[in-house]
C-alpha positions as CSV (number, residue, x, y, z in Angstrom):
1,M,-13.9,42.7,-8.5
2,S,-11.1,40.9,-10.2
3,I,-10.1,37.3,-9.4
4,R,-6.8,37.3,-7.5
5,V,-4.4,34.6,-8.7
6,V,-1.0,33.3,-7.4
7,I,1.3,31.4,-9.6
8,V,3.6,28.7,-8.1
9,D,6.2,27.1,-10.3
10,D,9.9,26.6,-10.1
11,D,10.5,27.6,-13.7
12,P,10.7,31.4,-14.0
13,L,9.8,31.1,-17.7
14,V,6.6,29.3,-16.9
15,R,5.7,31.8,-14.2
16,T,6.3,34.7,-16.6
17,G,4.3,33.1,-19.4
18,L,1.4,32.3,-17.2
19,S,1.5,35.8,-15.8
20,M,1.4,37.3,-19.3
21,I,-1.5,35.1,-20.3
22,L,-3.6,35.9,-17.2
23,G,-2.7,39.6,-17.3
24,G,-4.5,39.9,-20.6
25,D,-7.8,39.2,-19.1
26,P,-9.4,42.2,-17.2
27,E,-11.2,39.9,-14.8
28,L,-7.9,38.4,-13.5
29,T,-5.1,39.9,-11.4
30,V,-1.8,38.1,-10.7
31,V,-1.0,39.2,-7.1
32,G,2.2,37.1,-6.7
33,Q,4.5,34.4,-7.8
34,A,6.4,31.7,-5.9
35,A,9.1,29.3,-6.9
36,N,8.2,26.5,-4.5
37,G,5.6,25.3,-2.0
38,A,7.3,26.9,1.0
39,E,7.2,30.3,-0.7
40,A,3.6,29.7,-1.7
41,I,2.4,29.2,1.9
42,G,3.7,32.6,3.0
43,L,2.6,34.3,-0.2
44,V,-0.9,33.0,0.1
45,A,-1.1,34.1,3.7
46,R,-0.1,37.7,2.7
47,E,-2.1,38.1,-0.5
48,R,-5.2,36.0,0.2
49,P,-5.7,35.0,-3.5
50,D,-8.9,33.4,-4.8
51,V,-7.0,30.9,-7.0
52,V,-3.6,29.3,-6.9
53,L,-2.0,27.7,-9.9
54,M,0.3,25.0,-8.3
55,D,3.0,23.0,-10.0
56,I,3.7,19.6,-8.5
57,R,7.4,18.9,-8.8
58,M,9.4,21.7,-7.1
59,P,12.5,22.0,-4.9
60,V,12.4,22.9,-1.2
61,R,8.7,21.9,-0.9
62,D,6.6,20.2,-3.5
63,G,3.2,21.4,-4.6
64,L,1.2,18.5,-3.1
65,S,2.3,19.1,0.5
66,A,1.7,22.8,0.0
67,T,-1.8,22.2,-1.4
68,E,-2.7,19.9,1.5
69,E,-1.7,22.7,4.0
70,L,-3.5,25.4,2.1
71,V,-6.8,23.6,1.6
72,A,-6.9,22.8,5.3
73,G,-6.6,26.4,6.4
74,P,-9.3,29.0,6.8
75,D,-10.6,30.9,3.7
76,A,-8.6,28.4,1.6
77,P,-8.1,29.5,-2.1
78,R,-9.2,27.2,-4.9
79,I,-6.1,25.3,-6.1
80,I,-5.6,24.2,-9.7
81,V,-2.7,21.7,-10.0
82,L,-0.6,22.1,-13.1
83,T,0.9,18.9,-14.5
84,T,2.6,17.4,-17.5
85,F,0.5,14.3,-16.7
86,D,3.4,11.9,-16.4
87,T,2.7,11.5,-12.7
88,D,-0.8,9.9,-12.3
89,E,-0.2,9.0,-8.7
90,M,0.7,12.6,-7.6
91,V,-2.3,14.1,-9.5
92,L,-4.6,11.6,-7.8
93,R,-3.2,12.5,-4.4
94,A,-3.7,16.2,-5.2
95,L,-7.4,15.6,-6.1
96,R,-7.9,13.4,-3.0
97,I,-6.6,16.2,-0.7
98,G,-8.9,18.8,-2.2
99,A,-7.4,20.5,-5.2
100,A,-10.1,22.1,-7.3
101,G,-8.8,20.4,-10.4
102,F,-5.8,20.2,-12.6
103,L,-4.7,21.4,-16.0
104,L,-2.0,20.2,-18.4
105,K,0.8,22.7,-18.9
106,D,0.1,22.9,-22.6
107,T,-3.5,24.0,-21.9
108,P,-4.6,26.7,-24.4
109,P,-4.6,30.2,-22.9
110,A,-8.4,30.7,-23.3
111,R,-9.0,27.4,-21.6
112,L,-6.7,28.3,-18.7
113,V,-8.5,31.6,-18.2
114,E,-11.9,29.8,-18.3
115,A,-10.7,27.2,-15.8
116,I,-9.7,29.8,-13.3
117,K,-13.1,31.6,-13.6
118,T,-14.8,28.2,-13.3
119,V,-13.2,27.2,-10.0
120,T,-14.2,30.5,-8.3
121,T,-17.8,29.5,-8.8
122,G,-17.2,26.3,-6.7
123,A,-17.1,24.0,-9.7
124,P,-14.2,21.8,-10.5
125,T,-12.1,22.1,-13.7
126,L,-11.2,18.7,-15.0
127,S,-10.7,17.5,-18.6
128,P,-13.1,14.5,-19.2
129,Q,-10.4,12.8,-21.2
130,V,-7.8,13.1,-18.5
131,T,-10.3,12.3,-15.9
132,A,-11.0,9.0,-17.6
133,Q,-7.3,8.2,-17.6
134,L,-6.9,9.1,-13.9
135,I,-9.9,6.9,-13.0
136,A,-8.5,4.0,-15.0
137,A,-5.2,4.4,-13.0
138,A,-7.0,4.7,-9.7
139,T,-9.3,1.8,-10.2
140,A,-6.7,-0.8,-11.2
141,P,-7.2,-4.1,-9.4
142,D,-4.1,-3.7,-7.2
143,R,-5.5,-0.4,-5.8
144,A,-8.5,-1.9,-4.2
145,G,-9.0,-0.9,-0.6
146,G,-9.9,-3.0,2.4
147,T,-13.2,-3.7,4.2
148,A,-13.0,-0.5,6.3
149,T,-12.4,1.6,3.1
150,R,-15.3,-0.1,1.4
151,D,-17.7,0.3,4.3
152,E,-16.9,4.0,4.7
153,A,-17.4,4.6,1.0
154,R,-20.7,2.9,1.0
155,R,-21.8,4.8,4.1
156,R,-21.1,8.1,2.3
157,L,-22.8,7.0,-0.9
158,A,-25.9,5.9,1.0
159,A,-26.9,9.6,1.1
160,L,-27.5,9.6,-2.6
161,T,-30.9,8.9,-4.3
162,D,-31.1,5.9,-6.6
163,R,-30.8,8.2,-9.7
164,E,-27.9,10.1,-8.2
165,L,-26.2,6.8,-7.6
166,E,-26.7,5.7,-11.2
167,V,-25.1,8.9,-12.3
168,A,-22.3,8.4,-9.8
169,R,-21.6,5.0,-11.2
170,G,-21.3,6.5,-14.7
171,V,-18.8,9.0,-13.3
172,G,-17.0,6.0,-11.7
173,K,-16.6,4.5,-15.2
174,G,-15.0,7.6,-16.5
175,Q,-18.0,8.6,-18.6
176,T,-18.6,12.2,-19.6
177,N,-21.9,13.9,-18.7
178,A,-23.1,13.4,-22.3
179,E,-22.3,9.7,-22.2
180,I,-24.2,9.3,-18.9
181,A,-27.1,11.2,-20.3
182,A,-27.3,8.9,-23.3
183,E,-27.0,5.7,-21.3
184,L,-29.6,6.7,-18.7
185,Y,-31.9,8.6,-21.0
186,M,-31.6,11.8,-19.2
187,S,-31.1,15.4,-20.4
188,L,-27.6,16.8,-20.1
189,A,-28.8,19.4,-17.6
190,T,-30.3,16.7,-15.4
191,V,-27.1,14.8,-15.3
192,K,-25.2,17.9,-14.4
193,A,-27.7,18.6,-11.6
194,H,-27.3,15.0,-10.3
195,V,-23.5,15.2,-10.3
196,G,-23.6,18.5,-8.5
197,R,-26.0,17.2,-5.8
198,A,-23.9,14.0,-5.4
199,L,-20.7,16.0,-4.9
200,T,-22.4,18.2,-2.3
201,K,-23.8,15.2,-0.4
202,I,-20.6,13.3,-0.2
203,G,-18.5,16.4,0.5
204,A,-16.4,16.1,-2.7
205,D,-14.8,18.8,-4.7
206,N,-14.7,17.1,-8.1
207,R,-15.6,14.2,-10.3
208,V,-12.5,12.2,-9.6
209,Q,-13.1,12.2,-5.9
210,L,-16.6,10.9,-6.6
211,A,-15.3,8.3,-9.0
212,L,-12.7,7.1,-6.4
213,L,-15.5,6.8,-3.8
214,V,-17.6,4.7,-6.1
215,H,-14.6,2.5,-6.8
216,D,-13.8,2.2,-3.1
217,A,-17.4,1.1,-2.5
218,G,-17.1,-1.6,-5.1
219,M,-20.0,-0.1,-7.0
220,D,-18.3,0.6,-10.3
């Protein structure tokens, strides 16, 4: 069965370009396009896509509020936020509310197709380089949370084993799996397994959510 995709962007040229790219892969089917978040809500309800490519800045209703509503609903699609990466705060909010990841709008076509297939497996799609930049923005000193935030973060991280927590701290520093493996003398496969188990235990969808939790706990 093909992966059903909805494209949400206020620029018709972007929508057309994305549709052409995705249409070239036999495993993907574009089932609809929307020009803003309000249209996206109705379109998703009708078409029940597997994946939504969601722009952030749009008229009528932005992509973030639409993403928040969609991920809270039953049988929610996996949502990939598209960004030009000049809006760190909005991307961080998108990931906090449950987006499956984000891509830059200049992502190569092959990488875009791969990312869509990846999120349907339940895995996030995040560029390690951009993840590091987001984590740096999120963990700036003036973003530190209060005692309640710290206590809640520590409570959730208490479910991790010592080794999983070590890996989580690496993620919190913005390290790639390869960098964590080298630092902790683990195989790459072992690091990936630890990251996956940590995400499951804390109920996170992606590495950035894990990194933010580590920061909130003061363990980075």
